[in-house]
Residue, then its C-alpha position, 0 to 999 in steps of 0.5 A: x500500500x502506498x503511503x498517504x503522501x504518495x500520489x498513485x500512478x496515473x492511469x491511461x484512459x480505458x480502451x473501452x471501444x476496441x476491448x469491448x469489440x474484441x470481447x464481443x467477437x470472442x463471445x460470438x465465436x464461442x456461441x457459434x461453436x457451442x453446439x458442434x458436439x454436445x453436452x460435457x459430462x460436468x454440464x449434464x451433472x450440473x443440470x441435475x444438481x441445479x434441480x436440487x439446489x442447496x448451499x453445497x455439494x460434495x464437490x463444490x458450492x452451489x453457484x455453477x449448478x445455479x448457473x446451469x439451471x439459469x442458463x437452461x431456463x433462460x436460453x433452453x436446455x441445449x448445449x448452446x443455451x447452457x453455454x451462453x453464460x460461459x461465453x459472456x463470462x469469457x468476454x468479461x474475463x477478456x475485459x478484466x485482463x485489459x483492465x489489469x494491463x491498464x492498472x499496470x501502466x498500459x496505454x490504449x495499445x497495450x490494453x488492446x494487445x492484452x485483450x487480443x492475447x487473452x482471446x487467442x489463449x486456450x484457457x479463456x477459449x476453453x473456459x468460455x466454451x463449457x460451463x464448469x467451475x473453472x469458467x466462473x473462477x477465472x472471471x472471479x479471480x481476475x476481478x479479485x486480482x484487479x481489485x487487489x492491484x487497485x487497492x495496492x496502487x491507491x491505498x484507498x479504503x473504498x476498495x476493501x469492501x468490493x474485494x470482500x464482495x468478490x471473494x465472497x462471490x468466488x466462495x460460492x463457486x469454489x473454496x479454492x479461492x482461499x489458495x489465491x488469497x494465501x498466495x497474495x498474502x504471501x506476496x505482500x509479506x515477502x515483496x510488499x507493500x507490508x503496510x497492509x499488515x501493520x496493526x493500525x486502525x486504518x489498516x485493520x478497518x479495511x480487512x474488517x470491511x472486506x470480511x463483513x462483505x464476504x461473510x454473507x456469502x461465505x458462511x452458508x457455504x462453509x457451514x454446509x461443508x463443515x457440517x458434512x466433514x468437508x467433503x470438498x477436501x476429500x474430493x481435492x485429495x482424490x484429484x491429488x492422488x489421481x494426478x500423481x508425480x507426473x501431474x505435479x511436475x507439469x504444473x507450469x508447462x501445462x499452464x504455458x501450453x493451455x495459455x499458448x506457447x506463442x504467448x510465452x514472451x508476454x507473460x515472461x516479460x510481465x514476470x520480469x517487469x513486475x519483479x525488477x521494475x522499482x516503479x511497479x514494486x507495489x504490484x510485485x505481490x502478484x508475481x510472487x503470488x503466481x510462484x507461490x500458488x504454483x508451488x502450492x498446487x505442485x505440493x498439493x497435487x492440484x490441477x495445473x490450471x488453478x494458477x492461470x488467472x495469475x498467469x493472465x495478470x503476468x501476461x497483461x503486465x507484459x503487454x505494454x513493453x511489447x507495444x513499442x516493438x509491435x509498432x515496427x513489427x505489426x505483421x509479426x505480431x498479427x501473425x503470432x496472434x493468429x497462430x495462437x488463436x488457431x492452435x488454441x481453437x484446435x486444442x480447446x474448441x469443437x472445430x474438428x470433426x468428432x472423429x478427429x479428436x485424438x490429437x487435441x484430446x492429448x491437450x484437452x481430454x474434455x473435448x472428448x467428453x462432449x461426444x456420445x451421450x445420446x448414444x449412451x442413452x440409446x444403449x441403456x434403452x436397449x438394456x431396459x428393453x431386456x427387463x420384463x415388462x411386469x418387473x419394471x415397476x420394481x426395477x432400478x437404473x443405476x450408474x457408476x458416475x454423474x456423467x452417465x446419470x446426467x445423460x440418462x436424466x437428460x435423454x432418458x425420458x424420451x426413450x422411456x427410461x426411469x430416473x437414474x440413481x448413482x452414488x457418485x458425488x452429489x447424486x448419492x444424497x438424492x438416493x437410495x431407491x425405495x425399499x420396494x425396488x427389489x430388482x432387476x437392476x440395470x447398471x451402466x459403468x465404463x468398460x473395465x470398471x466392473x466394481x459396481x457389479x459385485x453388489x448385485x446378483x446374476x449380472x450379464x452384459x446386455x448392451x455396449x455404448x458406441x459413440x459412433x465416432x471412434x472417440x476414445x472417451x471414458x464412456x466409449x464401449x461402456x457396459x450396460x449390465x442387467x442384474x437380478x437384484x442387490x445382495x442386500x436391502x438398499x438402505x444397507x447397500x447405499x452407504x457402500x456405493x458412495x464415492x467422490 
């Protein structure tokens, strides 16, 4: 925080027109491509969770399911309808990155470059294409970073409540934002401005105002998690275990790849600029925070994209120095941005035929998870037809994971299928089946993951899923298995089926 006698650095006017044009073009591109494949497994889950609104779920707070419900009701329960809000959030993120560049001294051209670079990056495009918790996290975290920079630059008390409001809103989406706050605090402690932590009435009042602004959002979410033993931490532990040592070592390389390797000169320049320029010492905690959060994610085994909003802040910081170079190398800059846009679109957006996803899925496996859900429902309907008509009143449809359950909830009614059950994530709380549902039981599970069958008798495979494109996603060749019934009553079995 600057001392009271220092005048904060003067900001250049915001390039609102061109930045808005770039953001609108990005939103238009995302909307145009939104229906090329189909729903992602997470979106199908969020649509189901949105019909069971609560202050939390085992894997997340309530905001993303609420956005799924809002999008489907406003724009239709189609991939395009659900993805309009993510496209708008991506546009907002692009504008926020330009505002961060302005906060760090960029003029009109530097702000436009920051917006253009963000639009050409894989992370913004990928988050804007799908509705996921990462979609809102990117926008919320960029807002927090912008407000933290504004607070550090000006030292004005009025930014604290807005910062608290932004943090509280982010907590409605993921508890992960607490990691961002810890990283920013570490940046302030190690790189200044340390005046934020001096115990004076003025410095204590700001954080208190922020806390009061955040509490109305944070308390219900934290209480829900605490009352249930912090299941989100259990989910995080599972993510860490699944990532393994290789995932930990790839945190920074994967971020650079997801941003775009062609944009590396910008964020490397921004990192150097924040760490070395005395005039930007007040903004240095952001650079330190990125390093700290990368270390935390590496140690904790989190996903590589978690620190990406801070990497975008570094990219924004590097744009102004490139403006002078760009004036003499416009063709090179335009060519680099175009190449970044094309490669990012290939990696993050549904531009290729579904049958040609093998290469982009090595960078972003989520693209493959948008393919094959109607086919899974049809294969399940084939299995349901094997259930004798007189036994269907007591039959149960049970899936291994929330993607399968979401797909059957979405496409099953038109095929005459009953509502599915599952012990995965939030769906476990919406079971068990009634005691009168003694069987048969129709199971759906990925190929090679037959653990679910051990709880049931006389199981036989009656159908297999084929997505029709040869896409090697999780549900390709999934098994539809008909069993006579459960080994024990559902009330005894249900606790054994719960998994995160």
